BATOR-806701 format. One record per residue (C-alpha): residue in one letter; chain; residue number from 1; x, y, z. Coordinates in steps of 0.25 Angstrom, whole numbers. Layout:
BATOR-806701
> aa/ch/i/xx/yy/zz
> a/A/NUM/X/Y/Z
...
END
This chain:
BATOR-806701
> aa/ch/i/xx/yy/zz
> x/A/1/-356/312/-767
> x/A/2/-354/303/-781
> x/A/3/-356/291/-774
> x/A/4/-366/294/-764
> x/A/5/-376/300/-775
> x/A/6/-373/287/-782
> x/A/7/-375/278/-771
> x/A/8/-389/286/-768
> x/A/9/-393/284/-781
> x/A/10/-391/269/-783
> x/A/11/-405/266/-776
> x/A/12/-412/274/-788
> x/A/13/-404/268/-798
> x/A/14/-407/254/-795
> x/A/15/-422/256/-793
> x/A/16/-422/263/-809
> x/A/17/-412/251/-809
> x/A/18/-427/241/-806
> x/A/19/-436/251/-814
> x/A/20/-428/250/-826
> x/A/21/-423/236/-826
> x/A/22/-433/224/-830
> x/A/23/-423/213/-828
> x/A/24/-409/209/-827
> x/A/25/-399/209/-836
> x/A/26/-403/192/-838
> x/A/27/-409/186/-852
> x/A/28/-423/181/-850
> x/A/29/-434/174/-858
> x/A/30/-443/185/-857
> x/A/31/-455/181/-867
> x/A/32/-459/170/-878
> x/A/33/-472/169/-886
> x/A/34/-471/156/-891
> x/A/35/-482/152/-896
> x/A/36/-492/160/-902
> x/A/37/-506/156/-904
> x/A/38/-519/163/-911
> x/A/39/-516/168/-923
> x/A/40/-501/168/-919
> x/A/41/-490/161/-928
> x/A/42/-478/154/-923
> x/A/43/-469/158/-931
> x/A/44/-472/171/-929
> x/A/45/-478/176/-917
> x/A/46/-468/169/-906
> x/A/47/-457/179/-899
> x/A/48/-445/175/-889
> x/A/49/-440/188/-878
> x/A/50/-428/188/-870
> x/A/51/-425/199/-862
> x/A/52/-411/202/-858
> x/A/53/-400/215/-854
> x/A/54/-400/223/-866
> x/A/55/-387/219/-878
> x/A/56/-386/207/-870
> x/A/57/-378/197/-876
> x/A/58/-383/183/-879
> x/A/59/-372/175/-885
> x/A/60/-376/159/-882
> x/A/61/-389/163/-877
> x/A/62/-398/156/-883
> x/A/63/-416/154/-878
> x/A/64/-420/140/-880
> x/A/65/-431/133/-880
> x/A/66/-433/118/-872
> x/A/67/-445/107/-877
> x/A/68/-453/107/-865
> x/A/69/-463/93/-871
> x/A/70/-460/80/-864
> x/A/71/-467/66/-863
> x/A/72/-472/55/-852
> x/A/73/-459/47/-855
> x/A/74/-449/62/-854
> x/A/75/-444/58/-868
> x/A/76/-450/70/-874
> x/A/77/-441/81/-882
> x/A/78/-441/90/-868
> x/A/79/-428/98/-865
> x/A/80/-426/97/-879
> x/A/81/-420/111/-885
> x/A/82/-432/116/-897
> x/A/83/-427/131/-897
> x/A/84/-416/139/-898
> x/A/85/-416/154/-899
> x/A/86/-400/158/-900
> x/A/87/-398/170/-894
> x/A/88/-384/175/-896
> x/A/89/-385/184/-907
> x/A/90/-395/192/-902
> x/A/91/-394/202/-890
> x/A/92/-404/206/-880
> x/A/93/-411/220/-887
> x/A/94/-409/235/-879
> x/A/95/-422/235/-872
> x/A/96/-419/220/-865
> x/A/97/-426/212/-874
> x/A/98/-424/201/-887
> x/A/99/-436/195/-895
> x/A/100/-434/184/-905
> x/A/101/-447/186/-915
> x/A/102/-450/176/-927
> x/A/103/-451/178/-942
> x/A/104/-464/170/-946
> x/A/105/-465/160/-955
> x/A/106/-468/156/-970
> x/A/107/-482/157/-968
> x/A/108/-483/173/-970
> x/A/109/-483/174/-953
> x/A/110/-473/186/-954
> x/A/111/-463/188/-943
> x/A/112/-466/193/-930
> x/A/113/-473/206/-926
> x/A/114/-472/207/-912
> x/A/115/-470/222/-909
> x/A/116/-455/222/-901
> x/A/117/-449/231/-890
> x/A/118/-438/241/-896
> x/A/119/-423/237/-892
> x/A/120/-427/222/-891
> x/A/121/-419/216/-901
> x/A/122/-429/208/-909
> x/A/123/-424/195/-916
> x/A/124/-436/191/-928
> x/A/125/-433/178/-936
> x/A/126/-430/182/-951
> x/A/127/-423/169/-955
> x/A/128/-430/159/-964
> x/A/129/-437/148/-954
> x/A/130/-450/152/-946
> x/A/131/-453/161/-932
> x/A/132/-439/160/-925
> x/A/133/-434/152/-936
> x/A/134/-423/141/-933
> x/A/135/-410/140/-934
> x/A/136/-404/144/-949
> x/A/137/-420/150/-950
> x/A/138/-419/159/-940
> x/A/139/-413/173/-941
> x/A/140/-414/174/-924
> x/A/141/-407/161/-919
> x/A/142/-417/152/-917
> x/A/143/-419/137/-917
> x/A/144/-428/126/-915
> x/A/145/-429/112/-917
> x/A/146/-442/112/-927
> x/A/147/-436/123/-936
> x/A/148/-450/129/-933
> x/A/149/-445/143/-927
> x/A/150/-455/142/-916
> x/A/151/-454/140/-903
> x/A/152/-461/128/-897
> x/A/153/-476/130/-894
> x/A/154/-479/120/-882
> x/A/155/-468/123/-873
> x/A/156/-452/124/-870
> x/A/157/-444/129/-860
> x/A/158/-436/143/-864
> x/A/159/-423/143/-859
> x/A/160/-413/155/-861
> x/A/161/-397/151/-859
> x/A/162/-384/155/-860
> x/A/163/-375/145/-868
> x/A/164/-361/147/-859
> x/A/165/-356/134/-866
> x/A/166/-348/131/-879
> x/A/167/-359/140/-888
> x/A/168/-361/130/-898
> x/A/169/-359/116/-891
> x/A/170/-368/121/-879
> x/A/171/-379/130/-889
> x/A/172/-393/125/-888
> x/A/173/-398/115/-899
> x/A/174/-410/110/-904
> x/A/175/-414/99/-897
> x/A/176/-406/98/-888
> x/A/177/-411/90/-875
> x/A/178/-408/99/-862
> x/A/179/-415/88/-853
> x/A/180/-414/74/-859
> x/A/181/-420/66/-850
> x/A/182/-432/78/-851
> x/A/183/-428/78/-834
> x/A/184/-426/91/-834
> x/A/185/-412/100/-839
> x/A/186/-401/91/-843
> x/A/187/-391/102/-836
> x/A/188/-398/115/-828
> x/A/189/-393/125/-837
> x/A/190/-400/117/-849
> x/A/191/-384/113/-854
> x/A/192/-370/115/-848
> x/A/193/-365/128/-850
> x/A/194/-379/136/-853
> x/A/195/-385/143/-843
> x/A/196/-402/147/-842
> x/A/197/-405/160/-842
> x/A/198/-421/158/-842
> x/A/199/-431/149/-846
> x/A/200/-446/147/-843
> x/A/201/-452/135/-847
> x/A/202/-467/132/-853
> x/A/203/-476/120/-857
> x/A/204/-485/128/-865
> x/A/205/-496/119/-869
> x/A/206/-505/108/-861
> x/A/207/-499/96/-856
> x/A/208/-485/102/-861
> x/A/209/-483/103/-844
> x/A/210/-486/88/-840
> x/A/211/-473/81/-847
> x/A/212/-465/94/-851
> x/A/213/-452/100/-845
> x/A/214/-447/112/-844
> x/A/215/-434/117/-841
> x/A/216/-435/131/-833
> x/A/217/-435/137/-821
> x/A/218/-451/142/-824
> x/A/219/-458/133/-832
> x/A/220/-475/135/-836
> x/A/221/-485/123/-842
> x/A/222/-499/122/-842
> x/A/223/-501/112/-832
> x/A/224/-498/110/-819
> x/A/225/-491/100/-814
> x/A/226/-498/89/-809
> x/A/227/-510/91/-817
> x/A/228/-515/78/-824
> x/A/229/-516/80/-839
> x/A/230/-520/71/-851
> x/A/231/-509/72/-860
> x/A/232/-512/64/-875
> x/A/233/-505/52/-878
> x/A/234/-502/52/-862
> x/A/235/-515/51/-855
> x/A/236/-515/57/-839
> x/A/237/-502/63/-835
> x/A/238/-498/73/-822
> x/A/239/-492/85/-829
> x/A/240/-478/88/-822
> x/A/241/-467/96/-830
> x/A/242/-453/93/-830
> x/A/243/-446/104/-821
> x/A/244/-432/110/-820
> x/A/245/-429/106/-803
> x/A/246/-435/120/-797
> x/A/247/-443/124/-810
> x/A/248/-457/130/-807
> x/A/249/-469/125/-815
> x/A/250/-479/134/-818
> x/A/251/-494/129/-824
> x/A/252/-501/138/-833
> x/A/253/-513/130/-837
> x/A/254/-514/136/-851
> x/A/255/-503/137/-863
> x/A/256/-493/146/-864
> x/A/257/-490/154/-878
> x/A/258/-481/166/-871
> x/A/259/-472/165/-860
> x/A/260/-464/180/-852
> x/A/261/-457/186/-842
> x/A/262/-466/193/-832
> x/A/263/-460/205/-837
> x/A/264/-445/207/-835
> x/A/265/-446/194/-827
> x/A/266/-434/186/-823
> x/A/267/-437/176/-816
> x/A/268/-442/162/-814
> x/A/269/-455/162/-806
> x/A/270/-468/162/-812
> x/A/271/-470/176/-809
> x/A/272/-458/178/-821
> x/A/273/-465/174/-833
> x/A/274/-480/176/-838
> x/A/275/-483/164/-845
> x/A/276/-495/164/-856
> x/A/277/-506/162/-866
> x/A/278/-506/172/-877
> x/A/279/-516/176/-886
> x/A/280/-520/185/-899
> x/A/281/-535/183/-897
> x/A/282/-542/195/-901
> x/A/283/-549/192/-887
> x/A/284/-538/196/-880
> x/A/285/-538/209/-888
> x/A/286/-529/205/-895
> x/A/287/-524/209/-910
> x/A/288/-520/196/-913
> x/A/289/-509/189/-920
> x/A/290/-495/194/-921
> x/A/291/-495/201/-909
> x/A/292/-504/202/-901
> x/A/293/-504/192/-890
> x/A/294/-511/192/-877
> x/A/295/-513/186/-866
> x/A/296/-523/176/-866
> x/A/297/-532/167/-858
> x/A/298/-538/152/-857
> x/A/299/-550/155/-862
> x/A/300/-560/159/-875
> x/A/301/-554/173/-878
> x/A/302/-566/179/-885
> x/A/303/-572/178/-871
> x/A/304/-564/188/-865
> x/A/305/-565/198/-878
> x/A/306/-570/211/-878
> x/A/307/-572/213/-892
> x/A/308/-568/227/-890
> x/A/309/-554/232/-892
> x/A/310/-556/244/-882
> x/A/311/-562/234/-871
> x/A/312/-552/225/-863
> x/A/313/-554/209/-866
> x/A/314/-560/201/-852
> x/A/315/-550/195/-842
> x/A/316/-554/182/-841
> x/A/317/-563/173/-830
> x/A/318/-562/162/-825
> x/A/319/-571/156/-834
> x/A/320/-566/160/-846
> x/A/321/-551/158/-843
> x/A/322/-539/163/-837
> x/A/323/-528/168/-842
> x/A/324/-516/163/-849
> x/A/325/-505/171/-840
> x/A/326/-497/167/-831
> x/A/327/-497/180/-825
> x/A/328/-511/183/-827
> x/A/329/-510/192/-839
> x/A/330/-524/198/-841
> x/A/331/-530/193/-856
> x/A/332/-525/201/-865
> x/A/333/-515/208/-862
> x/A/334/-504/211/-872
> x/A/335/-492/202/-872
> x/A/336/-482/204/-883
> x/A/337/-484/219/-888
> x/A/338/-470/221/-887
> x/A/339/-461/210/-886
> x/A/340/-446/214/-882
> x/A/341/-450/222/-870
> x/A/342/-455/217/-854
> x/A/343/-467/208/-853
> x/A/344/-480/210/-850
> x/A/345/-481/211/-835
> x/A/346/-495/215/-826
> x/A/347/-493/230/-821
> x/A/348/-481/233/-831
> x/A/349/-488/245/-835
> x/A/350/-476/252/-842
> x/A/351/-469/238/-850
> x/A/352/-454/237/-844
> x/A/353/-457/222/-836
> x/A/354/-459/227/-822
> x/A/355/-470/231/-814
> x/A/356/-466/243/-803
> x/A/357/-468/258/-801
> x/A/358/-470/264/-815
> x/A/359/-481/254/-818
> x/A/360/-489/261/-809
> x/A/361/-487/273/-815
> x/A/362/-492/268/-828
> x/A/363/-504/263/-822
> x/A/364/-505/277/-815
> x/A/365/-505/284/-825
> x/A/366/-515/278/-836
> x/A/367/-523/274/-824
> x/A/368/-539/275/-828
> x/A/369/-534/273/-845
> x/A/370/-542/263/-854
> x/A/371/-535/254/-866
> x/A/372/-539/245/-875
> x/A/373/-531/236/-884
> x/A/374/-526/245/-892
> x/A/375/-522/255/-881
> x/A/376/-519/247/-869
> x/A/377/-515/254/-857
> x/A/378/-503/250/-851
> x/A/379/-508/248/-836
> x/A/380/-520/240/-841
> x/A/381/-512/228/-833
> x/A/382/-528/221/-834
> x/A/383/-531/222/-848
> x/A/384/-545/229/-846
> x/A/385/-541/242/-855
> x/A/386/-541/251/-841
> x/A/387/-529/253/-831
> x/A/388/-534/256/-817
> x/A/389/-532/249/-804
> x/A/390/-533/236/-808
> x/A/391/-521/235/-816
> x/A/392/-515/244/-804
> x/A/393/-519/233/-794
> x/A/394/-510/222/-806
> x/A/395/-500/232/-807
> x/A/396/-498/232/-790
> x/A/397/-499/217/-792
> x/A/398/-490/216/-801
> x/A/399/-479/227/-796
> x/A/400/-465/222/-795
> x/A/401/-467/210/-805
> x/A/402/-458/204/-810
> x/A/403/-450/205/-799
> x/A/404/-462/199/-790
> x/A/405/-461/212/-778
> x/A/406/-473/214/-770
> x/A/407/-484/224/-777
> x/A/408/-489/237/-769
> x/A/409/-502/237/-763
> x/A/410/-513/243/-773
> x/A/411/-517/255/-763
> x/A/412/-501/258/-760
> x/A/413/-496/270/-769
> x/A/414/-485/267/-778
> x/A/415/-475/278/-782
> x/A/416/-470/280/-794
> x/A/417/-457/277/-801
> x/A/418/-452/292/-800
> x/A/419/-457/294/-786
> x/A/420/-448/279/-781
> x/A/421/-437/287/-788
> x/A/422/-438/299/-779
> x/A/423/-441/292/-769
> x/A/424/-427/285/-769
> x/A/425/-419/296/-773
> x/A/426/-422/303/-761
> x/A/427/-418/292/-753
> x/A/428/-406/291/-760
> x/A/429/-405/308/-757
> x/A/430/-406/307/-742
> x/A/431/-397/293/-741
> x/A/432/-388/302/-748
> x/A/433/-388/316/-739
> x/A/434/-388/307/-726
> x/A/435/-374/297/-729
> x/A/436/-368/313/-732
END
């Protein structure tokens, strides 16, 4: 009988695990804000967030940033390591997150002020160097080629690696060239003895993708492949970004400041990432830097401003501009409310990084609720300050994300988690009785 009960309850255990385990026990680049605009301060407001198994040993693990810029002669700095974060002295926090934040600068900006979720391993540079610091001026294991303590604004390939080779000779080094001929990685893992755990390539500004190169399975840039571009000092050129074999390139048509996994995604497709430009402009309802950055768009922010914290900003029309979001996140949506927690994903009303039946319960229980900038309802997916059927439609559209499970039709009755568990329990009891 003891064996029968254990076997019978296995489906319930698996179902519960699917709800409470947002990711597998791997290590991921989760979120990077690398170019604070507006009133932001570069040595204060950048941050990096990694996600993995709580308590994970990070010995011989590194996050590196590889130069993306090249030129028409293909003899530019592409492939050289610009930034290194040595993760070896850190561990993933009890909540599954590790963050790197900045210490400010000597100009009086002060250190990073973002709220950080409880349980996060939160590393803030307290050394004498600005920002993250560099080498001896960093207390968080950061190095960069200019000793400026910041990430490259224009673009890069962010690559999370484990060094299984010699801990000294095979360690990543600033300015080491992983692509000597600018035609692709000289070794498929970057270097012999390395394992690439996660990576993403970004051309953050216009014209960088024309001659530039990135080294990840998924890559983003301003221009479309084949697009004609005027390059200063060169003339007319055709965008032809260099990619690794089998890699994907996604054209955006806007500049990039912020990259994040879509909820608790784990894959390497366009559906797994949110690539965006942020704003601290009051037109988005924002309180501004240093902590309040929101989803931006390509046009004039004043055109969407409501003038009141109790009235939501408008969403842009085609004539006004377009959302600077690869996932169509509504204009004005708060994206940096708390770091060291699951990323924003449309329809995730309980903030656990996945869109499932538990989020329907939040929507159902708060339907009709009104909000404001200071009291925004969790289930207001379209950022119009009211929880209604339009928010349900967005939840249904994204149901199952980030794992791309088909959404239920809006007219279908959606069972709550408790009802699903009861049904599963009843099924296992029935099976157990039939086996007696």
